[in-house]
ROTIDO-874408 format. One line per field, with one value per residue (C-alpha): residue in three letters; x, y, z. Coordinates in Angstrom, 3 decimals, padded with zeros to 6 digits, m for minus. Last residue first. Layout:
aa: [ALA_...]
c1: [X_...]
c2: [Y_...]
c3: [Z_...]
//
This chain:
aa: [UNK_UNK_UNK_UNK_UNK_UNK_UNK_UNK_UNK_UNK_UNK_UNK_UNK_UNK_UNK_UNK_UNK_UNK_UNK_UNK_UNK_UNK_UNK_UNK_UNK_UNK_UNK_UNK_UNK_UNK_UNK_UNK_UNK_UNK_UNK_UNK_UNK_UNK_UNK_UNK_UNK_UNK_UNK_UNK_UNK_UNK_UNK_UNK_UNK_UNK_UNK_UNK_UNK_UNK_UNK_UNK_UNK_UNK_UNK_UNK_UNK_UNK_UNK_UNK_UNK_UNK_UNK_UNK_UNK_UNK_UNK_UNK_UNK_UNK_UNK_UNK_UNK_UNK_UNK_UNK_UNK_UNK_UNK_UNK_UNK_UNK_UNK_UNK_UNK_UNK_UNK_UNK_UNK_UNK_UNK_UNK_UNK_UNK_UNK_UNK_UNK_UNK_UNK_UNK_UNK_UNK_UNK_UNK_UNK_UNK_UNK_UNK_UNK_UNK_UNK_UNK_UNK_UNK_UNK_UNK_UNK_UNK_UNK_UNK_UNK_UNK_UNK_UNK_UNK_UNK_UNK_UNK_UNK_UNK_UNK_UNK_UNK_UNK_UNK_UNK_UNK_UNK_UNK_UNK_UNK_UNK_UNK_UNK_UNK_UNK_UNK_UNK_UNK_UNK_UNK_UNK_UNK_UNK_UNK_UNK_UNK_UNK_UNK_UNK_UNK_UNK_UNK_UNK_UNK_UNK_UNK_UNK_UNK_UNK_UNK_UNK_UNK_UNK_UNK_UNK_UNK_UNK_UNK_UNK_UNK_UNK_UNK_UNK_UNK_UNK_UNK_UNK_UNK_UNK_UNK_UNK_UNK_UNK_UNK_UNK_UNK_UNK_UNK_UNK_UNK_UNK_UNK_UNK_UNK_UNK_UNK_UNK_UNK_UNK_UNK_UNK_UNK_UNK_UNK_UNK_UNK_UNK_UNK_UNK_UNK_UNK_UNK_UNK_UNK_UNK_UNK_UNK_UNK_UNK_UNK_UNK_UNK_UNK_UNK_UNK_UNK_UNK_UNK_UNK_UNK_UNK_UNK_UNK_UNK_UNK_UNK_UNK_UNK_UNK_UNK_UNK_UNK_UNK_UNK_UNK_UNK_UNK_UNK_UNK_UNK_UNK_UNK_UNK_UNK_UNK_UNK_UNK_UNK_UNK_UNK_UNK_UNK_UNK_UNK_UNK_UNK_UNK_UNK_UNK_UNK_UNK_UNK_UNK_UNK_UNK_UNK_UNK_UNK_UNK_UNK_UNK_UNK_UNK_UNK_UNK_UNK_UNK_UNK_UNK_UNK_UNK_UNK_UNK_UNK_UNK_UNK_UNK_UNK_UNK_UNK_UNK_UNK_UNK_UNK_UNK_UNK_UNK_UNK_UNK_UNK_UNK_UNK_UNK_UNK_UNK_UNK_UNK_UNK_UNK_UNK_UNK_UNK_UNK_UNK_UNK_UNK_UNK_UNK_UNK_UNK_UNK_UNK_UNK_UNK_UNK_UNK_UNK_UNK_UNK_UNK_UNK_UNK_UNK_UNK_UNK_UNK_UNK_UNK_UNK_UNK_UNK_UNK_UNK_UNK_UNK_UNK_UNK_UNK_UNK_UNK_UNK_UNK_UNK_UNK_UNK_UNK_UNK_UNK_UNK_UNK_UNK_UNK_UNK_UNK_UNK_UNK_UNK_UNK_UNK_UNK_UNK_UNK_UNK_UNK_UNK_UNK_UNK_UNK_UNK_UNK_UNK_UNK_UNK_UNK_UNK_UNK_UNK_UNK_UNK_UNK_UNK_UNK_UNK_UNK_UNK_UNK_UNK_UNK_UNK_UNK_UNK_UNK_UNK_UNK_UNK_UNK_UNK_UNK_UNK_UNK_UNK_UNK_UNK_UNK_UNK_UNK_UNK_UNK_UNK_UNK_UNK_UNK_UNK_UNK_UNK_UNK_UNK_UNK_UNK_UNK_UNK_UNK_UNK_UNK_UNK_UNK_UNK_UNK_UNK_UNK_UNK_UNK_UNK_UNK_UNK_UNK_UNK_UNK_UNK_UNK_UNK_UNK_UNK_UNK_UNK_UNK_UNK_UNK_UNK_UNK_UNK_UNK_UNK_UNK_UNK_UNK_UNK_UNK_UNK_UNK_UNK_UNK_UNK_UNK_UNK_UNK_UNK_UNK_UNK_UNK_UNK_UNK_UNK_UNK_UNK_UNK_UNK_UNK_UNK_UNK_UNK_UNK_UNK_UNK_UNK_UNK_UNK_UNK_UNK_UNK_UNK_UNK_UNK_UNK_UNK_UNK_UNK_UNK_UNK_UNK_UNK_UNK_UNK_UNK_UNK_UNK_UNK_UNK_UNK_UNK_UNK_UNK_UNK_UNK_UNK_UNK_UNK_UNK_UNK_UNK_UNK_UNK_UNK_UNK_UNK_UNK_UNK_UNK_UNK_UNK_UNK_UNK_UNK_UNK_UNK_UNK_UNK_UNK_UNK_UNK_UNK_UNK_UNK_UNK_UNK_UNK_UNK_UNK_UNK_UNK_UNK_UNK_UNK_UNK_UNK_UNK_UNK_UNK_UNK_UNK_UNK_UNK_UNK_UNK_UNK_UNK_UNK]
c1: [m013.185_m011.684_m013.180_m011.975_m008.615_m008.080_m009.144_m006.327_m003.760_m004.230_m004.253_m001.218_001.119_000.184_001.388_004.671_005.667_005.140_007.308_006.614_008.765_011.901_012.346_016.439_015.929_013.583_015.543_018.690_016.594_015.449_018.747_020.637_018.170_017.743_021.614_021.754_018.718_020.830_023.986_022.338_020.805_024.253_025.975_023.344_023.386_026.879_027.293_024.828_025.868_029.786_028.713_026.825_029.562_029.427_029.012_026.314_022.450_021.370_023.209_022.517_019.127_019.149_020.848_018.784_015.707_017.139_018.469_015.527_013.021_015.700_014.870_011.602_011.877_010.263_009.132_006.080_005.135_004.694_006.799_009.854_009.954_009.167_012.587_014.658_013.220_014.395_017.924_018.466_017.364_018.912_022.685_022.414_022.033_024.800_027.088_026.701_027.115_029.938_031.576_031.909_034.364_033.144_035.406_033.723_033.950_033.255_029.572_028.964_029.823_027.449_024.867_024.987_024.743_021.324_019.896_021.171_018.906_016.229_016.232_016.298_013.947_011.687_012.611_011.808_008.191_007.458_008.400_006.269_003.009_003.863_003.452_001.026_m001.425_m004.322_m002.466_m001.627_m004.942_m005.683_m003.770_m005.747_m009.135_m008.220_m007.754_m010.685_m012.888_m012.212_m012.553_m016.022_m017.474_m016.447_m018.224_m021.662_m020.963_m022.526_m026.123_m026.413_m027.226_m024.202_m021.887_m023.563_m023.239_m019.808_m019.739_m021.648_m019.559_m016.557_m017.371_m018.683_m018.705_m016.904_m014.235_m010.882_m008.814_m010.923_m009.061_m005.237_m005.825_m007.108_m003.865_m001.751_m003.271_m002.794_000.590_001.442_000.018_001.725_004.876_003.468_002.755_006.411_007.963_006.349_007.057_011.270_011.309_009.430_012.131_015.012_013.243_013.347_016.933_018.330_016.928_019.573_022.533_020.874_019.913_018.800_015.185_013.893_015.533_016.987_014.471_016.511_018.832_020.479_020.575_021.051_017.102_016.540_018.634_017.177_013.626_014.489_016.095_012.922_010.583_012.910_013.092_009.802_008.368_011.148_009.375_005.482_006.262_008.316_005.583_002.994_004.380_004.686_001.031_000.010_002.099_000.763_m002.774_m002.102_m001.419_m004.064_m006.485_m004.541_m004.987_m001.868_m001.701_002.305_003.351_000.834_m000.313_002.746_004.300_000.862_000.843_005.012_004.419_001.752_003.801_005.770_002.914_004.488_002.769_004.724_006.734_010.833_012.316_008.885_009.626_012.844_010.953_008.527_011.350_013.356_010.863_010.101_013.394_013.105_010.269_011.045_014.712_012.947_010.331_006.897_004.556_000.356_m001.930_m001.769_000.481_002.778_002.673_003.758_006.404_007.837_007.464_010.133_012.201_012.620_013.328_015.741_017.166_017.681_019.223_022.397_023.100_023.200_026.343_027.771_026.907_028.737_031.675_031.827_031.382_034.435_036.659_035.872_037.085_035.329_036.656_035.546_032.616_031.615_032.641_031.161_027.704_028.251_029.034_026.127_023.430_020.678_016.801_017.412_020.614_018.933_016.260_018.908_019.820_016.251_015.834_018.537_017.720_014.307_015.330_017.453_014.593_011.959_014.030_014.534_011.213_009.955_012.653_010.755_007.643_004.606_002.623_m000.740_m000.401_m001.151_m004.598_m006.786_m005.503_m004.450_m007.471_m010.045_m008.265_m008.484_m012.252_m012.816_m010.890_m013.199_m016.621_m015.934_m013.970_m016.338_m019.587_m019.575_m018.537_m020.097_m023.377_m025.267_m028.754_m031.968_m035.216_m038.023_m038.310_m036.321_m037.504_m035.737_m037.030_m034.415_m031.850_m030.070_m026.208_m025.371_m022.873_m020.899_m018.461_m014.614_m013.026_m012.149_m016.043_m017.436_m014.753_m015.815_m019.487_m018.956_m016.782_m019.602_m022.505_m020.593_m018.940_m022.323_m021.721_m020.315_m016.737_m014.565_m015.668_m013.225_m015.311_m017.890_m017.251_m017.768_m020.762_m022.090_m021.216_m023.111_m026.067_m026.258_m026.536_m029.861_m029.601_m031.076_m030.125_m028.348_m024.740_m022.054_m024.215_m022.480_m020.360_m017.420_m014.994_m011.257_m010.898_m009.325_m011.379_m014.363_m015.006_m013.104_m016.224_m018.874_m017.924_m018.271_m021.638_m023.099_m021.950_m023.352_m026.790_m027.064_m026.219_m029.044_m031.698_m032.278_m035.613_m033.640_m032.703_m031.438_m029.429_m026.260_m026.881_m027.218_m029.671_m029.034_m030.111_m028.081_m027.404_m024.872_m024.145_m025.708_m027.241_m028.294_m032.033_m032.569_m029.758_m031.535_m034.589_m034.416_m033.620_m036.162_m038.669_m037.883_m038.298_m042.262_m041.106_m039.897_m036.763_m037.348_m039.112_m038.385_m037.272_m034.468_m033.841_m032.238_m032.133_m030.551_m031.043_m030.619_m032.430_m032.662_m031.106_m028.825_m025.867_m027.999_m029.572_m025.746_m024.160_m027.249_m026.792_m022.845_m023.807_m025.764_m024.437_m023.793_m025.960_m026.289_m029.155_m029.532_m032.881_m033.743_m036.926_m038.734_m041.276_m043.415_m044.288_m046.833_m048.845_m045.587_m043.160_m045.469_m045.527_m042.271_m041.510_m044.076_m042.323_m038.845_m039.598_m041.361_m038.079_m034.683_m033.357_m030.284_m030.361_m033.629_m032.384_m036.252_m036.563_m038.796_m038.985_m039.147_m040.462_m043.714_m045.786_m044.586_m042.870_m043.248_m046.670_m045.733_m043.297_m044.923_m047.271_m044.981_m042.728_m045.815_m047.091_m043.329_m042.838_m046.372_m044.853_m042.244_m043.076_m043.521_m041.546_m038.278_m036.432_m033.384_m034.235_m032.185_m034.710_m033.501_m035.542_m034.879_m034.813_m035.555_m036.650_m035.679_m032.120_m030.330]
c2: [005.877_005.172_001.642_001.166_002.444_000.293_m002.980_m002.053_m001.177_m004.922_m005.988_m003.911_m005.310_m009.115_m008.184_m005.956_m009.407_m011.507_m009.457_m006.921_m004.206_m005.649_m001.639_m002.316_m004.717_m002.390_000.225_m000.865_m001.664_001.784_003.470_001.436_002.307_005.654_006.438_004.234_007.006_010.069_009.485_007.751_011.166_013.003_010.724_010.552_014.540_015.072_012.776_014.395_017.995_016.600_015.099_018.195_020.406_023.307_026.351_027.805_028.532_025.710_023.348_023.181_023.037_020.293_018.249_018.834_018.026_015.539_013.526_013.934_012.798_009.425_007.932_009.816_007.152_004.526_006.037_008.324_008.626_012.590_014.160_013.300_017.007_018.581_017.306_018.252_021.395_022.124_020.243_022.145_025.718_025.195_023.877_026.768_029.353_027.801_027.547_031.100_032.914_030.498_031.629_028.227_025.733_022.449_020.082_016.505_016.319_020.207_020.008_016.422_019.047_021.274_018.851_017.821_021.179_021.350_018.201_020.099_023.589_020.824_019.651_023.375_024.992_021.480_022.717_026.091_025.369_022.854_025.343_028.148_025.838_024.707_028.803_029.620_026.980_027.086_025.030_022.333_021.821_022.152_018.726_016.940_018.067_016.877_013.140_013.503_014.500_012.246_009.388_010.965_011.582_007.553_006.628_008.903_007.626_004.392_005.167_005.944_009.400_009.492_011.595_015.119_013.822_013.692_017.266_018.605_015.970_017.378_021.100_021.405_024.694_026.702_028.269_029.144_025.888_025.452_028.605_027.279_024.075_025.351_028.124_025.056_022.652_025.913_026.443_022.839_022.962_025.197_023.618_020.291_021.981_024.008_020.633_018.524_021.336_021.245_017.264_016.806_019.496_017.731_014.077_015.299_017.137_013.738_011.434_012.572_015.933_018.848_021.671_024.478_025.600_023.909_026.542_029.542_031.723_032.154_034.147_035.344_039.353_039.175_039.810_036.624_034.665_035.823_035.444_031.791_031.240_032.351_030.026_027.164_027.601_028.177_025.595_022.887_024.642_024.234_020.912_019.688_021.481_019.780_016.205_016.706_017.543_014.607_012.219_013.427_013.116_009.553_008.681_010.521_008.430_005.404_005.589_006.228_003.054_003.373_m000.142_m000.942_002.502_004.025_001.418_000.948_004.636_004.183_001.505_003.440_005.845_003.415_003.129_006.173_005.170_002.163_000.412_000.177_003.593_004.464_001.606_003.357_006.536_004.712_002.722_005.679_007.994_004.922_004.870_008.737_007.838_005.653_007.691_010.996_009.292_009.861_012.016_012.323_014.904_016.002_018.850_016.311_014.231_017.271_017.738_014.487_014.000_017.220_015.984_012.598_014.611_016.267_013.218_012.230_016.090_014.793_011.958_014.056_015.345_012.337_011.140_014.441_013.823_010.708_012.149_014.657_012.018_010.030_013.262_012.013_010.935_006.694_008.330_009.541_006.355_004.318_006.115_005.844_001.544_001.310_003.323_004.520_003.553_m000.290_000.180_002.534_m000.432_m003.457_m000.885_m000.711_m004.280_m005.515_m003.167_m004.547_m007.881_m008.092_m006.610_m009.116_m011.490_m010.710_m010.413_m013.640_m015.281_m013.214_m014.225_m012.669_m015.451_m014.810_m011.398_m012.149_m013.922_m013.452_m009.807_m008.949_m010.165_m008.476_m005.461_m005.302_m006.717_m003.886_m001.034_m002.588_m001.903_001.713_002.977_001.330_000.414_002.688_005.504_004.467_004.064_001.891_002.404_001.518_003.091_001.157_m003.111_m005.327_m008.968_m011.713_m015.366_m017.335_m020.110_m021.530_m021.003_m023.073_m022.587_m025.268_m023.679_m024.436_m020.831_m019.760_m020.525_m018.380_m015.862_m015.061_m015.701_m012.378_m010.521_m010.299_m009.299_m007.068_m005.313_m003.163_m000.952_m002.280_m003.854_m005.148_m009.104_m010.485_m010.689_m011.042_m014.354_m015.937_m014.313_m015.807_m019.318_m019.350_m018.086_m020.073_m017.653_m016.959_m014.748_m012.573_m009.444_m011.065_m009.494_m012.299_m014.534_m016.704_m018.618_m020.335_m018.002_m017.277_m013.834_m012.985_m014.722_m015.137_m011.394_m010.029_m011.958_m011.075_m007.600_m007.947_m009.588_m007.282_m004.132_m005.605_m006.610_m002.939_m001.746_m004.120_m003.788_m006.860_m009.606_m013.079_m015.938_m018.794_m021.355_m020.768_m019.442_m015.352_m014.404_m016.026_m016.871_m017.295_m020.401_m020.193_m023.241_m025.482_m029.459_m028.157_m028.282_m024.901_m023.820_m024.823_m024.158_m020.920_m020.048_m022.389_m021.381_m017.780_m018.963_m018.214_m014.910_m013.599_m011.837_m008.047_m008.018_m003.903_m004.468_m006.575_m009.374_m011.141_m014.268_m015.520_m018.754_m019.678_m016.522_m014.159_m011.012_m007.777_m009.548_m009.594_m006.457_m004.916_m006.465_m005.711_m001.989_m001.812_m003.756_m001.582_001.437_002.720_005.770_008.149_008.397_004.229_002.732_m000.504_m001.920_m004.943_m006.869_m010.690_m008.601_m006.871_m003.807_m001.926_m003.021_m001.792_001.788_002.081_000.770_002.920_005.940_005.625_004.903_008.451_009.800_010.819_007.402_006.866_003.002_001.233_m002.389_m003.923_m006.873_m009.324_m012.011_m016.262_m019.206_m017.836_m019.358_m022.264_m021.935_m022.468_m020.552_m018.254_m016.930_m015.750_m014.096_m012.254_m011.306_m010.077_m008.219_m006.967_m006.326_m004.242_m001.859_m000.889_m000.033_003.897_004.500_003.037_005.187_003.020_m000.120_m003.347_m006.081_m008.286_m011.592_m013.732_m017.656_m020.361_m018.082_m017.324_m018.705_m021.507]
c3: [007.729_011.411_011.515_007.916_008.487_011.653_009.599_006.855_009.560_010.824_007.005_006.303_009.162_008.303_004.553_006.512_008.018_005.170_003.203_001.232_002.487_005.102_005.424_005.182_002.164_m000.126_001.340_m000.268_m003.584_m003.418_m002.740_m005.450_m008.247_m007.145_m006.720_m010.433_m011.719_m010.728_m011.996_m015.465_m015.289_m015.518_m017.389_m020.174_m020.146_m019.962_m022.817_m024.709_m024.403_m024.818_m028.292_m029.763_m029.073_m026.058_m027.847_m025.467_m025.552_m028.011_m027.653_m023.777_m024.286_m026.581_m024.585_m021.554_m023.614_m025.264_m022.134_m020.060_m022.790_m023.486_m019.744_m018.682_m016.014_m017.845_m021.704_m022.599_m019.022_m018.336_m016.298_m018.120_m020.029_m016.675_m015.635_m019.029_m018.343_m015.202_m015.447_m018.691_m017.177_m014.184_m015.524_m018.659_m015.840_m013.601_m016.634_m017.709_m014.285_m014.156_m017.653_m019.542_m020.099_m020.210_m019.543_m019.339_m015.282_m014.753_m016.638_m014.336_m011.297_m012.910_m013.372_m009.306_m008.452_m010.563_m008.614_m005.540_m006.483_m007.066_m003.484_m002.368_m003.949_m002.457_000.966_000.376_m000.910_001.935_004.127_002.565_002.054_005.721_006.740_004.372_005.467_002.707_000.328_002.923_003.652_000.580_m000.458_002.403_001.204_m002.365_m001.334_001.411_m000.939_m003.292_m000.964_m000.146_m003.605_m004.578_m001.547_m002.069_m005.250_m005.150_m004.033_m007.788_m009.335_m011.549_m013.903_m012.378_m008.811_m009.129_m010.350_m007.520_m005.288_m006.168_m005.836_m002.373_m002.503_000.478_m001.571_m000.329_m000.927_m004.332_m005.525_m003.767_m005.715_m008.778_m009.376_m008.521_m011.063_m013.418_m012.984_m013.319_m016.596_m017.869_m016.735_m018.225_m021.776_m021.779_m020.809_m023.430_m026.122_m025.093_m025.062_m028.594_m029.950_m027.778_m029.284_m032.958_m032.923_m031.156_m033.629_m036.206_m035.942_m034.009_m036.001_m033.150_m033.740_m030.758_m028.357_m030.818_m029.114_m026.238_m027.755_m025.189_m024.277_m020.466_m019.936_m022.239_m020.440_m016.746_m018.156_m019.168_m015.983_m014.036_m015.944_m015.604_m012.133_m011.604_m013.680_m011.461_m008.345_m009.473_m010.989_m007.754_m005.689_m007.087_m007.048_m003.416_m002.734_m005.103_m002.819_000.238_m001.376_m002.646_000.784_002.867_000.163_000.792_004.445_006.740_008.469_009.440_007.508_005.343_004.622_004.301_002.060_m000.007_m000.818_m001.632_m003.771_m005.687_m006.911_m008.702_m011.161_m012.807_m016.078_m016.709_m014.064_m013.870_m013.581_m011.478_m009.030_m008.369_m007.277_m005.313_m003.264_m002.502_m001.382_000.824_001.921_002.649_004.719_006.981_007.705_008.418_011.126_010.626_012.391_010.490_010.863_007.290_007.598_009.368_005.917_004.071_006.867_006.463_002.524_003.080_005.499_003.141_000.332_002.262_003.576_m000.447_m001.382_000.162_m002.528_m004.921_m003.772_m003.405_m006.976_m008.458_m006.021_m007.859_m011.184_m010.291_m009.885_m012.799_m015.094_m018.210_m021.449_m020.118_m019.554_m022.405_m024.494_m021.930_m022.591_m026.848_m026.053_m024.267_m027.114_m025.111_m024.412_m024.384_m022.567_m019.780_m019.789_m018.691_m015.721_m014.319_m015.100_m012.841_m010.238_m009.848_m010.527_m007.201_m005.142_m006.874_m005.671_m002.274_m001.980_m003.374_m001.033_001.845_000.924_m000.906_m002.154_000.229_m001.057_m004.795_m004.664_m002.325_m000.879_m004.811_m006.614_m004.010_m004.668_m008.060_m007.977_m005.675_m008.653_m011.462_m009.265_m008.374_m011.340_m013.746_m012.435_m009.712_m011.801_m014.933_m013.687_m016.262_m016.156_m014.885_m014.576_m012.757_m012.046_m014.415_m014.618_m013.192_m013.693_m011.821_m012.258_m009.791_m008.259_m005.353_m002.601_m000.388_001.596_001.016_002.545_m001.206_m002.621_000.674_m000.308_m003.563_m002.623_m000.051_m002.268_m004.700_m003.001_m001.122_m004.516_m004.708_m001.144_002.177_000.739_003.618_004.132_006.007_009.356_007.292_006.292_009.619_010.078_006.432_007.941_011.255_009.398_006.905_003.779_001.207_m001.938_m004.269_m005.459_m008.206_m008.433_m008.770_m011.839_m013.596_m011.232_m011.449_m009.474_m010.264_m008.875_m011.813_m014.871_m013.208_m012.006_m014.640_m017.188_m014.253_m014.829_m018.544_m018.933_m016.294_m018.485_m021.705_m020.403_m018.617_m022.170_m023.538_m021.350_m019.817_m020.101_m019.116_m021.311_m019.355_m021.652_m020.268_m016.678_m016.399_m014.387_m011.359_m007.856_m004.878_m002.338_000.449_003.349_000.854_001.584_005.138_004.274_005.494_002.958_m000.235_001.523_001.568_m002.263_m003.338_m001.279_m002.334_m006.312_m006.675_m005.445_m009.216_m009.020_m009.706_m006.416_m006.314_m002.390_m003.808_m001.723_001.274_003.500_006.265_007.603_011.578_011.805_014.867_013.197_014.629_012.458_009.812_009.519_010.432_007.278_005.136_005.745_005.059_002.178_000.786_002.084_005.474_004.443_007.805_010.326_010.194_010.940_011.718_011.288_012.693_011.149_012.202_015.200_012.930_013.502_015.427_012.498_010.076_011.369_011.616_008.202_006.753_008.527_007.691_004.293_003.942_001.929_003.305_003.641_005.618_005.017_005.951_006.869_006.708_008.650_008.099_010.620_010.570_012.597_013.860_011.740_010.087_006.791_003.272_002.372_005.158_003.575_000.293_002.282_004.254_001.570_m000.561_002.302_003.293_m001.030_m000.975_002.142_000.732_m003.239_m002.949_m000.092_m001.517_m000.309_000.603_002.168_002.146_002.980_005.455_005.728_008.955_008.774_011.581_014.876_018.035_017.869_018.987]
//
C-alpha cells in the first residue's frame, strides 16, 4: 500500500506565469472531494530556463502536499510524466495540463472513475460526437486528422487521444510504461492504445475545454513526429506479431517472382529472349561472375563506413544486408528497400536507426559522386579525342527509345549536379561550428518536439560529417567505390563482347564507362522500380550516339547488362533473406532488445 490515494502530476515547462495559480486551484479542487492527507501534487519540471524551478521549490517548501521534481535536461513531456509517476505515492495517478484548459469541475469525475475501481484508465475528451468545443480552426482540422489516423491504423475506438486530462490505476500504468517508447507528445496516445490492447478498462467522457494562450499547428511535430509514431506503433502492434517463418519464406519467394514480373512489364519479353538468343551465352555467364565479384567489395565498403561511425561488423553479414536492401529497391517504390537495411542492422546488430540511415546516405553520396566523376571524366576525355559528344540526346532513335533516352540523359545530368552539390555542402558543414540543423528547424517550429527531431537529424548529419572530416576514410571509401563501379563497367564490356560489338579497345572502354555511369545516374530517381527502362534508355542512347553500333544491338546489350545485374541482386537478396533469417520471430525479438538498448543509449 502507498501513503497516499491520489497523486496529481503537473508537467511544467517554462510555466512561471501560471504555475502558482494552477497548483492552488488543483489543491483546492482535490480538497473538495478527497480526505485531507490523501493526495499530493507533483510539479514535473522539465528543464525549464525561466523562474519555474524556483517557484516550484518555494511551493514545495511551504506545503507538504506539493513536491517538485527538477530535471537539468529536457526529458520531453512523456518522459517528465513517466519519471514523476514512478516516484509518486498514489494508488490513482492523474495528470492534466498546467494551463487548466479543461474545466476543473471534471476533476472529481476523472479521479473517481479509477478510484472507484470501475476503470483502469480514464481520459477526458473534447471530440465525443455531439460535444462542441471552442477550437481554433487549424487546430481542429489537425486534431480531426490525427485522431482519424489513430482510429484507422491503431484500431482505437476513442475519439480524443491527446486531451491532457487523464487518470490511471497505478499498477496498470507501471506495467504499460515498460513498453511505452515515446517520451514526447505521442506518449498519451501510446499509453491509451497499449492499455486497450492489454485488455484494461478505459473510460472516455466529455469535458468542457477552452484553449488557453497562443497555439498553432506544429508541422514538425504533428506531421513528421506524430505521423511516424503512428506508423511505428502500427508496425509493432499490428504487423510484427504476425511475422513468422512461413510468412518470411513466402515473402522471399514472392520477392523474386515480383522482381522478375516487373521486368516483363517494362521490357518486351520477346525482344529480351531474341536478344539473348543472339548473344554468346558463355560470355554472358562470365559477365555474371564478374558482376558477382563486386558484392563482397560492397560489403567491405559498408563495413568501412560503419567502422567510421563506431560499429564493427562482419563483411558477410553486411554483404547480405546490402543484397536484401538492393533487392527491395527493385520491388518497392521510392527506394523503400533502403529502409530494410536500416531495419536489419538495427534489429540484428543494435545500430540505431539514425546511424543506419546515415550510413546509407554516406554510401549513396559516394556512389553518386563516383559515377558522376566517371561520367564527367569520360565526357571530357571523349571531347578531347574529338568525339562529337553534343550528339547525345539529339540522335534520332526509333519509337519510344528516343524519348526515354533523352529523358534519362537529362535526369542523369541533374542527378550528377545534385551529387556534386551535396558533397560540397556536407564537406562545408563538416568544417563549420554553427548548429545549422537546430537553427533551421527552429524557424519551422518553436514546439518542444523540435528538440527531439533536431537531435535525430543532428545525429544523422553528424554521422555523415564524421566520414567527410576524415581524409583517410574519405579516400579509402572513395577508392573502394571506384573499384565497385569499375567492375560494373567491366561487366558491361563483357556483355558488349557477347553481342559482337566490334570497337577499338579505348573506344569500347570509354563508351562502357559513359553508358554505365549515365544509366545509373538516370535510375537514381524512383521513376520506375529499380530504374528499369531509364537505365536501358540512357545506356542505349549513349552507345547509339557515340558508336556505329545499331539501335537493336545497343538496346539488346543494355537489356542484357541490366538484367544480369538485377538477377544477381534478386538471387543474392533472397538467399541472404534465408541465410540470415531476416524478419523471423527470433529477429523480431532481437529488434525489440536492440530498440530498448538504443533508447537507453540515446
